[in-house]
N, CA, C and O atoms as a printed pandas DataFrame, in Angstrom:
     atom_number atom_name residue_name chain_id  residue_number  x_coord  y_coord  z_coord
0              1         N          MET        A               1    0.840   -1.168    0.000
1              2        CA          MET        A               1    0.000    0.000    0.000
2              3         C          MET        A               1    0.895    1.245    0.000
3              4         O          MET        A               1    1.862    1.321    0.757
4              5         N          ALA        A               2    0.569    2.203   -0.841
5              6        CA          ALA        A               2    1.336    3.437   -0.937
6              7         C          ALA        A               2    1.069    4.325    0.273
7              8         O          ALA        A               2   -0.059    4.422    0.756
8              9         N          MET        A               3    2.120    4.962    0.746
9             10        CA          MET        A               3    1.993    5.859    1.885
10            11         C          MET        A               3    1.480    7.215    1.399
11            12         O          MET        A               3    1.937    7.691    0.360
12            13         N          PRO        A               4    0.561    7.844    2.101
13            14        CA          PRO        A               4    0.062    9.163    1.691
14            15         C          PRO        A               4    1.191   10.205    1.680
15            16         O          PRO        A               4    2.114   10.140    2.491
16            17         N          THR        A               5    1.106   11.144    0.771
17            18        CA          THR        A               5    2.120   12.189    0.632
18            19         C          THR        A               5    2.331   12.932    1.944
19            20         O          THR        A               5    3.470   13.200    2.327
20            21         N          CYS        A               6    1.261   13.262    2.626
21            22        CA          CYS        A               6    1.357   13.979    3.902
22            23         C          CYS        A               6    2.205   13.199    4.901
23            24         O          CYS        A               6    3.010   13.794    5.618
24            25         N          ARG        A               7    2.042   11.896    4.960
25            26        CA          ARG        A               7    2.811   11.066    5.892
26            27         C          ARG        A               7    4.286   11.039    5.506
27            28         O          ARG        A               7    5.156   11.068    6.377
28            29         N          LEU        A               8    4.572   10.983    4.217
29            30        CA          LEU        A               8    5.969   11.025    3.763
30            31         C          LEU        A               8    6.635   12.333    4.186
31            32         O          LEU        A               8    7.780   12.332    4.637
32            33         N          LEU        A               9    5.922   13.436    4.041
33            34        CA          LEU        A               9    6.474   14.730    4.447
34            35         C          LEU        A               9    6.676   14.800    5.958
35            36         O          LEU        A               9    7.648   15.392    6.427
36            37         N          GLN        A              10    5.777   14.208    6.711
37            38        CA          GLN        A              10    5.935   14.161    8.168
38            39         C          GLN        A              10    7.171   13.346    8.546
39            40         O          GLN        A              10    7.920   13.730    9.445
40            41         N          LEU        A              11    7.382   12.238    7.869
41            42        CA          LEU        A              11    8.578   11.425    8.123
42            43         C          LEU        A              11    9.855   12.198    7.783
43            44         O          LEU        A              11   10.857   12.113    8.493
44            45         N          HIS        A              12    9.799   12.940    6.702
45            46        CA          HIS        A              12   10.943   13.778    6.304
46            47         C          HIS        A              12   11.254   14.793    7.398
47            48         O          HIS        A              12   12.413   14.956    7.781
48            49         N          ALA        A              13   10.229   15.476    7.901
49            50        CA          ALA        A              13   10.423   16.480    8.954
50            51         C          ALA        A              13   10.972   15.833   10.227
51            52         O          ALA        A              13   11.869   16.380   10.868
52            53         N          THR        A              14   10.436   14.681   10.586
53            54        CA          THR        A              14   10.905   13.970   11.774
54            55         C          THR        A              14   12.357   13.529   11.602
55            56         O          THR        A              14   13.153   13.613   12.536
56            57         N          THR        A              15   12.690   13.065   10.415
57            58        CA          THR        A              15   14.065   12.654   10.127
58            59         C          THR        A              15   15.017   13.830   10.253
59            60         O          THR        A              15   16.079   13.702   10.862
60            61         N          LEU        A              16   14.653   14.977    9.686
61            62        CA          LEU        A              16   15.511   16.163    9.794
62            63         C          LEU        A              16   15.708   16.577   11.247
63            64         O          LEU        A              16   16.814   16.951   11.636
64            65         N          GLU        A              17   14.665   16.516   12.046
65            66        CA          GLU        A              17   14.791   16.858   13.467
66            67         C          GLU        A              17   15.740   15.908   14.187
67            68         O          GLU        A              17   16.532   16.339   15.025
68            69         N          GLU        A              18   15.665   14.622   13.866
69            70        CA          GLU        A              18   16.558   13.655   14.487
70            71         C          GLU        A              18   18.006   13.884   14.037
71            72         O          GLU        A              18   18.927   13.770   14.845
72            73         N          LEU        A              19   18.212   14.204   12.761
73            74        CA          LEU        A              19   19.560   14.507   12.274
74            75         C          LEU        A              19   20.111   15.754   12.957
75            76         O          LEU        A              19   21.303   15.822   13.257
76            77         N          ARG        A              20   19.249   16.742   13.205
77            78        CA          ARG        A              20   19.677   17.951   13.918
78            79         C          ARG        A              20   20.047   17.599   15.369
79            80         O          ARG        A              20   21.058   18.073   15.886
80            81         N          ARG        A              21   19.229   16.774   16.016
81            82        CA          ARG        A              21   19.514   16.365   17.395
82            83         C          ARG        A              21   20.868   15.656   17.483
83            84         O          ARG        A              21   21.604   15.824   18.455
84            85         N          ARG        A              22   21.186   14.870   16.464
85            86        CA          ARG        A              22   22.463   14.146   16.421
86            87         C          ARG        A              22   23.612   15.020   15.935
87            88         O          ARG        A              22   24.747   14.558   15.817
88            89         N          GLU        A              23   23.313   16.283   15.655
89            90        CA          GLU        A              23   24.289   17.272   15.189
90            91         C          GLU        A              23   24.929   16.891   13.861
91            92         O          GLU        A              23   26.098   17.187   13.612
92            93         N          LEU        A              24   24.144   16.230   13.009
93            94        CA          LEU        A              24   24.605   15.914   11.660
94            95         C          LEU        A              24   24.194   17.001   10.679
95            96         O          LEU        A              24   24.848   17.182    9.653
96            97         N          VAL        A              25   23.125   17.726   10.975
97            98        CA          VAL        A              25   22.696   18.856   10.150
98            99         C          VAL        A              25   22.519   20.065   11.057
99           100         O          VAL        A              25   22.264   19.939   12.255
100          101         N          ARG        A              26   22.663   21.262   10.439
101          102        CA          ARG        A              26   22.546   22.496   11.210
102          103         C          ARG        A              26   21.371   23.344   10.764
103          104         O          ARG        A              26   21.091   24.376   11.374
104          105         N          SER        A              27   20.678   22.934    9.714
105          106        CA          SER        A              27   19.589   23.747    9.186
106          107         C          SER        A              27   18.428   22.843    8.784
107          108         O          SER        A              27   18.489   21.621    8.923
108          109         N          SER        A              28   17.382   23.471    8.286
109          110        CA          SER        A              28   16.244   22.705    7.768
110          111         C          SER        A              28   16.288   22.627    6.252
111          112         O          SER        A              28   15.309   22.233    5.619
112          113         N          ASN        A              29   17.407   22.998    5.676
113          114        CA          ASN        A              29   17.577   22.942    4.227
114          115         C          ASN        A              29   17.876   21.509    3.792
115          116         O          ASN        A              29   17.799   20.573    4.589
116          117         N          ASN        A              30   18.213   21.359    2.533
117          118        CA          ASN        A              30   18.607   20.063    2.001
118          119         C          ASN        A              30   19.740   19.504    2.866
119          120         O          ASN        A              30   20.756   20.177    3.037
120          121         N          PRO        A              31   19.597   18.309    3.408
121          122        CA          PRO        A              31   20.622   17.786    4.315
122          123         C          PRO        A              31   21.959   17.452    3.648
123          124         O          PRO        A              31   22.941   17.201    4.347
124          125         N          VAL        A              32   22.020   17.443    2.334
125          126        CA          VAL        A              32   23.291   17.132    1.658
126          127         C          VAL        A              32   24.365   18.136    2.068
127          128         O          VAL        A              32   25.491   17.748    2.380
128          129         N          ALA        A              33   24.026   19.420    2.068
129          130        CA          ALA        A              33   25.008   20.461    2.415
130          131         C          ALA        A              33   25.487   20.306    3.853
131          132         O          ALA        A              33   26.688   20.349    4.118
132          133         N          ASP        A              34   24.555   20.128    4.776
133          134        CA          ASP        A              34   24.933   19.990    6.177
134          135         C          ASP        A              34   25.720   18.716    6.426
135          136         O          ASP        A              34   26.658   18.718    7.222
136          137         N          CYS        A              35   25.358   17.635    5.765
137          138        CA          CYS        A              35   26.108   16.376    5.920
138          139         C          CYS        A              35   27.525   16.530    5.379
139          140         O          CYS        A              35   28.474   16.016    5.972
140          141         N          ALA        A              36   27.675   17.229    4.271
141          142        CA          ALA        A              36   29.013   17.471    3.716
142          143         C          ALA        A              36   29.859   18.265    4.707
143          144         O          ALA        A              36   31.035   17.959    4.904
144          145         N          GLU        A              37   29.264   19.286    5.334
145          146        CA          GLU        A              37   29.983   20.077    6.334
146          147         C          GLU        A              37   30.418   19.189    7.500
147          148         O          GLU        A              37   31.561   19.270    7.951
148          149         N          HIS        A              38   29.527   18.361    7.975
149          150        CA          HIS        A              38   29.830   17.483    9.106
150          151         C          HIS        A              38   30.967   16.515    8.763
151          152         O          HIS        A              38   31.914   16.359    9.534
152          153         N          VAL        A              39   30.864   15.875    7.613
153          154        CA          VAL        A              39   31.869   14.898    7.190
154          155         C          VAL        A              39   33.228   15.574    7.016
155          156         O          VAL        A              39   34.242   15.057    7.484
156          157         N          ALA        A              40   33.251   16.722    6.347
157          158        CA          ALA        A              40   34.516   17.416    6.096
158          159         C          ALA        A              40   35.145   17.905    7.398
159          160         O          ALA        A              40   36.349   17.750    7.607
160          161         N          ALA        A              41   34.336   18.489    8.266
161          162        CA          ALA        A              41   34.870   18.998    9.535
162          163         C          ALA        A              41   35.469   17.864   10.363
163          164         O          ALA        A              41   36.537   18.011   10.958
164          165         N          ARG        A              42   34.787   16.765   10.391
165          166        CA          ARG        A              42   35.279   15.619   11.170
166          167         C          ARG        A              42   36.561   15.043   10.561
167          168         O          ARG        A              42   37.510   14.734   11.282
168          169         N          ALA        A              43   36.584   14.903    9.252
169          170        CA          ALA        A              43   37.750   14.303    8.582
170          171         C          ALA        A              43   38.982   15.201    8.654
171          172         O          ALA        A              43   40.106   14.710    8.752
172          173         N          LEU        A              44   38.771   16.518    8.605
173          174        CA          LEU        A              44   39.898   17.450    8.539
174          175         C          LEU        A              44   40.186   18.144    9.871
175          176         O          LEU        A              44   41.104   18.960    9.956
176          177         N          GLY        A              45   39.419   17.830   10.896
177          178        CA          GLY        A              45   39.638   18.470   12.193
178          179         C          GLY        A              45   39.285   19.942   12.191
179          180         O          GLY        A              45   39.981   20.749   12.807
180          181         N          LEU        A              46   38.206   20.304   11.502
181          182        CA          LEU        A              46   37.795   21.703   11.397
182          183         C          LEU        A              46   36.722   22.036   12.426
183          184         O          LEU        A              46   36.029   21.152   12.929
184          185         N          ARG        A              47   36.596   23.323   12.728
185          186        CA          ARG        A              47   35.531   23.820   13.594
186          187         C          ARG        A              47   34.509   24.530   12.722
187          188         O          ARG        A              47   34.837   25.510   12.053
188          189         N          LEU        A              48   33.269   24.041   12.724
189          190        CA          LEU        A              48   32.209   24.695   11.954
190          191         C          LEU        A              48   31.899   26.037   12.589
191          192         O          LEU        A              48   31.857   26.161   13.813
192          193         N          VAL        A              49   31.682   27.045   11.748
193          194        CA          VAL        A              49   31.386   28.393   12.236
194          195         C          VAL        A              49   29.897   28.662   12.102
195          196         O          VAL        A              49   29.191   27.951   11.388
196          197         N          GLY        A              50   29.428   29.683   12.785
197          198        CA          GLY        A              50   28.021   30.065   12.724
198          199         C          GLY        A              50   27.682   30.796   11.441
199          200         O          GLY        A              50   28.572   31.148   10.668
200          201         N          ASN        A              51   26.418   31.021   11.216
201          202        CA          ASN        A              51   25.930   31.679   10.005
202          203         C          ASN        A              51   26.472   33.086    9.757
203          204         O          ASN        A              51   26.619   33.463    8.594
204          205         N          PRO        A              52   26.777   33.886   10.790
205          206        CA          PRO        A              52   27.220   35.253   10.511
206          207         C          PRO        A              52   28.504   35.354    9.698
207          208         O          PRO        A              52   28.758   36.389    9.083
208          209         N          GLU        A              53   29.310   34.310    9.683
209          210        CA          GLU        A              53   30.579   34.367    8.960
210          211         C          GLU        A              53   30.370   33.922    7.518
211          212         O          GLU        A              53   30.666   32.785    7.151
212          213         N          ALA        A              54   29.855   34.840    6.711
213          214        CA          ALA        A              54   29.515   34.529    5.317
214          215         C          ALA        A              54   30.763   34.171    4.516
215          216         O          ALA        A              54   31.845   34.719    4.726
216          217         N          GLY        A              55   30.577   33.240    3.598
217          218        CA          GLY        A              55   31.647   32.902    2.676
218          219         C          GLY        A              55   32.453   31.672    3.046
219          220         O          GLY        A              55   33.187   31.140    2.213
220          221         N          HIS        A              56   32.327   31.217    4.267
221          222        CA          HIS        A              56   33.014   29.988    4.647
222          223         C          HIS        A              56   32.218   29.283    5.735
223          224         O          HIS        A              56   31.430   29.890    6.460
224          225         N          ASP        A              57   32.453   27.981    5.822
225          226        CA          ASP        A              57   31.685   27.133    6.736
226          227         C          ASP        A              57   32.473   26.669    7.949
227          228         O          ASP        A              57   31.892   26.300    8.969
228          229         N          ALA        A              58   33.805   26.688    7.840
229          230        CA          ALA        A              58   34.624   26.133    8.914
230          231         C          ALA        A              58   36.001   26.783    8.919
231          232         O          ALA        A              58   36.413   27.430    7.956
232          233         N          LYS        A              59   36.697   26.591   10.036
233          234        CA          LYS        A              59   38.082   27.065   10.173
234          235         C          LYS        A              59   38.924   25.956   10.779
235          236         O          LYS        A              59   38.425   25.103   11.513
236          237         N          ASN        A              60   40.226   25.986   10.454
237          238        CA          ASN        A              60   41.130   25.050   11.104
238          239         C          ASN        A              60   41.775   25.740   12.303
239          240         O          ASN        A              60   41.470   26.897   12.589
240          241         N          ALA        A              61   42.653   25.047   12.995
241          242        CA          ALA        A              61   43.253   25.579   14.219
242          243         C          ALA        A              61   44.082   26.841   13.972
243          244         O          ALA        A              61   44.227   27.665   14.876
244          245         N          SER        A              62   44.622   27.004   12.774
245          246        CA          SER        A              62   45.429   28.191   12.481
246          247         C          SER        A              62   44.612   29.313   11.843
247          248         O          SER        A              62   45.170   30.331   11.432
248          249         N          GLY        A              63   43.284   29.130   11.760
249          250        CA          GLY        A              63   42.426   30.203   11.253
250          251         C          GLY        A              63   42.150   30.178    9.762
251          252         O          GLY        A              63   41.467   31.070    9.258
252          253         N          LYS        A              64   42.656   29.191    9.040
253          254        CA          LYS        A              64   42.360   29.083    7.608
254          255         C          LYS        A              64   40.876   28.773    7.437
255          256         O          LYS        A              64   40.306   27.983    8.190
256          257         N          ARG        A              65   40.258   29.404    6.439
257          258        CA          ARG        A              65   38.811   29.296    6.228
258          259         C          ARG        A              65   38.492   28.287    5.121
259          260         O          ARG        A              65   39.162   28.250    4.089
260          261         N          TYR        A              66   37.467   27.477    5.350
261          262        CA          TYR        A              66   37.072   26.419    4.430
262          263         C          TYR        A              66   35.614   26.603    4.013
263          264         O          TYR        A              66   34.727   26.732    4.856
264          265         N          GLN        A              67   35.384   26.613    2.715
265          266        CA          GLN        A              67   34.030   26.570    2.162
266          267         C          GLN        A              67   33.774   25.115    1.811
267          268         O          GLN        A              67   34.586   24.492    1.127
268          269         N          ILE        A              68   32.660   24.569    2.270
269          270        CA          ILE        A              68   32.375   23.148    2.065
270          271         C          ILE        A              68   31.112   23.013    1.221
271          272         O          ILE        A              68   30.066   23.575    1.549
272          273         N          LYS        A              69   31.226   22.261    0.132
273          274        CA          LYS        A              69   30.091   22.036   -0.761
274          275         C          LYS        A              69   29.870   20.544   -0.925
275          276         O          LYS        A              69   30.821   19.766   -0.992
276          277         N          GLY        A              70   28.615   20.158   -0.990
277          278        CA          GLY        A              70   28.277   18.758   -1.149
278          279         C          GLY        A              70   27.320   18.539   -2.300
279          280         O          GLY        A              70   26.623   19.454   -2.739
280          281         N          ARG        A              71   27.301   17.326   -2.774
281          282        CA          ARG        A              71   26.410   16.943   -3.861
282          283         C          ARG        A              71   26.139   15.458   -3.751
283          284         O          ARG        A              71   26.991   14.690   -3.305
284          285         N          THR        A              72   24.949   15.061   -4.159
285          286        CA          THR        A              72   24.631   13.642   -4.227
286          287         C          THR        A              72   24.417   13.264   -5.689
287          288         O          THR        A              72   23.881   14.044   -6.477
288          289         N          THR        A              73   24.840   12.073   -6.028
289          290        CA          THR        A              73   24.672   11.587   -7.398
290          291         C          THR        A              73   23.482   10.639   -7.489
291          292         O          THR        A              73   23.428    9.789   -8.377
292          293         N          ALA        A              74   22.535   10.782   -6.577
293          294        CA          ALA        A              74   21.380    9.885   -6.531
294          295         C          ALA        A              74   20.583    9.881   -7.832
295          296         O          ALA        A              74   20.228    8.812   -8.328
296          297         N          HIS        A              75   20.300   11.040   -8.387
297          298        CA          HIS        A              75   19.484   11.122   -9.601
298          299         C          HIS        A              75   20.181   11.864  -10.728
299          300         O          HIS        A              75   19.594   12.084  -11.788
300          301         N          ASN        A              76   21.425   12.248  -10.506
301          302        CA          ASN        A              76   22.177   13.000  -11.498
302          303         C          ASN        A              76   23.642   12.660  -11.289
303          304         O          ASN        A              76   24.170   12.862  -10.195
304          305         N          THR        A              77   24.297   12.158  -12.294
305          306        CA          THR        A              77   25.679   11.719  -12.140
306          307         C          THR        A              77   26.692   12.861  -12.235
307          308         O          THR        A              77   27.893   12.623  -12.116
308          309         N          SER        A              78   26.233   14.082  -12.445
309          310        CA          SER        A              78   27.140   15.224  -12.510
310          311         C          SER        A              78   27.866   15.389  -11.185
311          312         O          SER        A              78   27.287   15.190  -10.117
312          313         N          ARG        A              79   29.127   15.751  -11.266
313          314        CA          ARG        A              79   29.906   16.015  -10.059
314          315         C          ARG        A              79   30.108   17.508   -9.835
315          316         O          ARG        A              79   30.895   17.907   -8.977
316          317         N          GLN        A              80   29.408   18.327  -10.595
317          318        CA          GLN        A              80   29.546   19.775  -10.466
318          319         C          GLN        A              80   28.955   20.226   -9.127
319          320         O          GLN        A              80   27.823   19.888   -8.782
320          321         N          LEU        A              81   29.743   20.989   -8.393
321          322        CA          LEU        A              81   29.300   21.479   -7.089
322          323         C          LEU        A              81   28.423   22.718   -7.250
323          324         O          LEU        A              81   28.419   23.344   -8.310
324          325         N          PRO        A              82   27.678   23.073   -6.200
325          326        CA          PRO        A              82   26.838   24.280   -6.273
326          327         C          PRO        A              82   27.658   25.537   -6.541
327          328         O          PRO        A              82   28.877   25.558   -6.368
328          329         N          TYR        A              83   26.961   26.572   -6.966
329          330        CA          TYR        A              83   27.561   27.860   -7.329
330          331         C          TYR        A              83   28.341   28.468   -6.165
331          332         O          TYR        A              83   27.904   28.417   -5.015
332          333         N          LEU        A              84   29.500   29.041   -6.478
333          334        CA          LEU        A              84   30.316   29.737   -5.481
334          335         C          LEU        A              84   30.256   31.230   -5.765
335          336         O          LEU        A              84   30.467   31.658   -6.900
336          337         N          ARG        A              85   29.971   32.021   -4.742
337          338        CA          ARG        A              85   29.824   33.471   -4.903
338          339         C          ARG        A              85   31.071   34.221   -4.462
339          340         O          ARG        A              85   31.830   33.755   -3.613
340          341         N          ALA        A              86   31.266   35.382   -5.051
341          342        CA          ALA        A              86   32.246   36.382   -4.605
342          343         C          ALA        A              86   33.658   35.824   -4.424
343          344         O          ALA        A              86   34.307   36.074   -3.408
344          345         N          LEU        A              87   34.120   35.073   -5.407
345          346        CA          LEU        A              87   35.467   34.509   -5.290
346          347         C          LEU        A              87   36.545   35.584   -5.299
347          348         O          LEU        A              87   37.618   35.375   -4.733
348          349         N          ASP        A              88   36.292   36.716   -5.921
349          350        CA          ASP        A              88   37.291   37.790   -5.964
350          351         C          ASP        A              88   37.551   38.388   -4.591
351          352         O          ASP        A              88   38.628   38.931   -4.344
352          353         N          GLY        A              89   36.574   38.294   -3.695
353          354        CA          GLY        A              89   36.734   38.848   -2.364
354          355         C          GLY        A              89   37.456   37.941   -1.384
355          356         O          GLY        A              89   37.536   38.270   -0.201
356          357         N          ARG        A              90   37.980   36.817   -1.832
357          358        CA          ARG        A              90   38.673   35.835   -0.984
358          359         C          ARG        A              90   37.843   35.449    0.242
359          360         O          ARG        A              90   38.296   35.616    1.374
360          361         N          PRO        A              91   36.634   34.935    0.023
361          362        CA          PRO        A              91   35.779   34.584    1.154
362          363         C          PRO        A              91   36.241   33.340    1.916
363          364         O          PRO        A              91   35.767   33.079    3.022
364          365         N          PHE        A              92   37.155   32.579    1.333
365          366        CA          PHE        A              92   37.678   31.377    1.991
366          367         C          PHE        A              92   39.056   31.088    1.446
367          368         O          PHE        A              92   39.456   31.643    0.423
368          369         N          ASP        A              93   39.783   30.221    2.125
369          370        CA          ASP        A              93   41.136   29.837    1.700
370          371         C          ASP        A              93   41.153   28.509    0.952
371          372         O          ASP        A              93   41.987   28.290    0.073
372          373         N          TYR        A              94   40.222   27.626    1.310
373          374        CA          TYR        A              94   40.152   26.301    0.690
374          375         C          TYR        A              94   38.700   25.925    0.419
375          376         O          TYR        A              94   37.800   26.259    1.189
376          377         N          LEU        A              95   38.493   25.224   -0.688
377          378        CA          LEU        A              95   37.204   24.636   -0.997
378          379         C          LEU        A              95   37.294   23.138   -0.723
379          380         O          LEU        A              95   38.249   22.476   -1.129
380          381         N          VAL        A              96   36.292   22.621   -0.033
381          382        CA          VAL        A              96   36.185   21.171    0.183
382          383         C          VAL        A              96   34.946   20.710   -0.573
383          384         O          VAL        A              96   33.850   21.223   -0.347
384          385         N          GLY        A              97   35.114   19.757   -1.457
385          386        CA          GLY        A              97   33.999   19.171   -2.184
386          387         C          GLY        A              97   33.769   17.742   -1.731
387          388         O          GLY        A              97   34.705   16.947   -1.647
388          389         N          VAL        A              98   32.517   17.422   -1.440
389          390        CA          VAL        A              98   32.166   16.068   -0.997
390          391         C          VAL        A              98   31.048   15.555   -1.898
391          392         O          VAL        A              98   29.993   16.181   -2.000
392          393         N          ILE        A              99   31.276   14.421   -2.549
393          394        CA          ILE        A              99   30.285   13.803   -3.423
394          395         C          ILE        A              99   29.768   12.538   -2.741
395          396         O          ILE        A              99   30.535   11.629   -2.424
396          397         N          PHE        A             100   28.453   12.497   -2.520
397          398        CA          PHE        A             100   27.800   11.338   -1.912
398          399         C          PHE        A             100   27.092   10.527   -2.991
399          400         O          PHE        A             100   26.676   11.070   -4.015
400          401         N          ASP        A             101   26.958    9.225   -2.755
401          402        CA          ASP        A             101   26.116    8.420   -3.636
402          403         C          ASP        A             101   24.680    8.470   -3.110
403          404         O          ASP        A             101   24.383    9.232   -2.190
404          405         N          ALA        A             102   23.804    7.677   -3.681
405          406        CA          ALA        A             102   22.386    7.697   -3.309
406          407         C          ALA        A             102   22.134    7.267   -1.866
407          408         O          ALA        A             102   21.085    7.584   -1.306
408          409         N          THR        A             103   23.074    6.554   -1.261
409          410        CA          THR        A             103   22.902    6.092    0.118
410          411         C          THR        A             103   23.710    6.926    1.115
411          412         O          THR        A             103   23.883    6.527    2.266
412          413         N          PHE        A             104   24.201    8.079    0.671
413          414        CA          PHE        A             104   24.987    9.011    1.487
414          415         C          PHE        A             104   26.349    8.466    1.896
415          416         O          PHE        A             104   26.921    8.900    2.896
416          417         N          GLU        A             105   26.863    7.525    1.131
417          418        CA          GLU        A             105   28.254    7.107    1.303
418          419         C          GLU        A             105   29.114    8.103    0.524
419          420         O          GLU        A             105   28.754    8.508   -0.581
420          421         N          VAL        A             106   30.245    8.492    1.102
421          422        CA          VAL        A             106   31.149    9.407    0.403
422          423         C          VAL        A             106   31.813    8.646   -0.737
423          424         O          VAL        A             106   32.460    7.623   -0.514
424          425         N          ARG        A             107   31.652    9.141   -1.945
425          426        CA          ARG        A             107   32.259    8.509   -3.118
426          427         C          ARG        A             107   33.540    9.225   -3.529
427          428         O          ARG        A             107   34.457    8.607   -4.069
428          429         N          ARG        A             108   33.600   10.521   -3.276
429          430        CA          ARG        A             108   34.791   11.290   -3.636
430          431         C          ARG        A             108   34.794   12.558   -2.799
431          432         O          ARG        A             108   33.741   13.128   -2.514
432          433         N          ALA        A             109   35.965   12.988   -2.415
433          434        CA          ALA        A             109   36.107   14.243   -1.690
434          435         C          ALA        A             109   37.473   14.830   -2.019
435          436         O          ALA        A             109   38.426   14.094   -2.279
436          437         N          CYS        A             110   37.564   16.139   -2.007
437          438        CA          CYS        A             110   38.857   16.773   -2.251
438          439         C          CYS        A             110   38.904   18.139   -1.577
439          440         O          CYS        A             110   37.876   18.742   -1.267
440          441         N          VAL        A             111   40.117   18.601   -1.362
441          442        CA          VAL        A             111   40.367   19.933   -0.817
442          443         C          VAL        A             111   41.190   20.667   -1.856
443          444         O          VAL        A             111   42.189   20.141   -2.348
444          445         N          MET        A             112   40.774   21.894   -2.198
445          446        CA          MET        A             112   41.472   22.667   -3.217
446          447         C          MET        A             112   41.714   24.087   -2.708
447          448         O          MET        A             112   40.782   24.739   -2.236
448          449         N          PRO        A             113   42.950   24.572   -2.797
449          450        CA          PRO        A             113   43.223   25.959   -2.415
450          451         C          PRO        A             113   42.465   26.925   -3.333
451          452         O          PRO        A             113   42.236   26.619   -4.503
452          453         N          LEU        A             114   42.083   28.073   -2.810
453          454        CA          LEU        A             114   41.335   29.057   -3.585
454          455         C          LEU        A             114   42.085   29.455   -4.854
455          456         O          LEU        A             114   41.467   29.605   -5.908
456          457         N          LYS        A             115   43.384   29.626   -4.775
457          458        CA          LYS        A             115   44.176   30.013   -5.949
458          459         C          LYS        A             115   44.026   28.995   -7.077
459          460         O          LYS        A             115   43.837   29.380   -8.231
460          461         N          ALA        A             116   44.107   27.712   -6.764
461          462        CA          ALA        A             116   43.943   26.661   -7.772
462          463         C          ALA        A             116   42.518   26.635   -8.307
463          464         O          ALA        A             116   42.298   26.395   -9.494
464          465         N          LEU        A             117   41.555   26.883   -7.431
465          466        CA          LEU        A             117   40.149   26.910   -7.844
466          467         C          LEU        A             117   39.909   28.039   -8.843
467          468         O          LEU        A             117   39.262   27.828   -9.869
468          469         N          LYS        A             118   40.420   29.228   -8.556
469          470        CA          LYS        A             118   40.246   30.381   -9.446
470          471         C          LYS        A             118   40.836   30.107  -10.829
471          472         O          LYS        A             118   40.302   30.566  -11.838
472          473         N          ALA        A             119   41.930   29.363  -10.869
473          474        CA          ALA        A             119   42.571   29.053  -12.145
474          475         C          ALA        A             119   41.743   28.085  -12.984
475          476         O          ALA        A             119   41.971   27.967  -14.188
476          477         N          ARG        A             120   40.773   27.382  -12.362
477          478        CA          ARG        A             120   39.990   26.372  -13.061
478          479         C          ARG        A             120   38.532   26.745  -13.248
479          480         O          ARG        A             120   37.760   25.947  -13.780
480          481         N          THR        A             121   38.136   27.931  -12.827
481          482        CA          THR        A             121   36.727   28.330  -12.952
482          483         C          THR        A             121   36.569   29.521  -13.865
483          484         O          THR        A             121   37.526   30.234  -14.169
484          485         N          ARG        A             122   35.316   29.722  -14.304
485          486        CA          ARG        A             122   34.988   30.880  -15.135
486          487         C          ARG        A             122   34.300   31.923  -14.317
487          488         O          ARG        A             122   33.942   32.979  -14.838
C-alpha cells in the first residue's frame, strides 16, 4: 500500500529533526550540504562556524577558512558542485567538495586551495 504524501512529508520532517539532534545537520535545508559540512569537519579536524561568517563554513586551528560544498549523485551523475559566490573577495582559503552516492556514502572528496580553484573556474 502506498503511503500518503502527507505522511511522507511528516517522516521527512521527523528525520531532519533527528539529524539535527544528532548534530549531523545544522539547518532545515537540504541535508546534503549539512552532511558534507559534518563529514569534512570531522575528517579534517575543522571547527564549523556560525551563520554570521559569510563565505566559509569552517576554520582550522590556524584560522584558515574552508568553504564546504556537497552533492549527491542519486538522480544525477554530474559532479559539479553548487555555485560559489564572490570569489574575488577571498571569502575562503580552501574549498572542500564532498560527493555522496544515493545512500549518502562518500564517493569522492577533495580539498582545493582558492588560488587553484580560481585558475579552473569561469
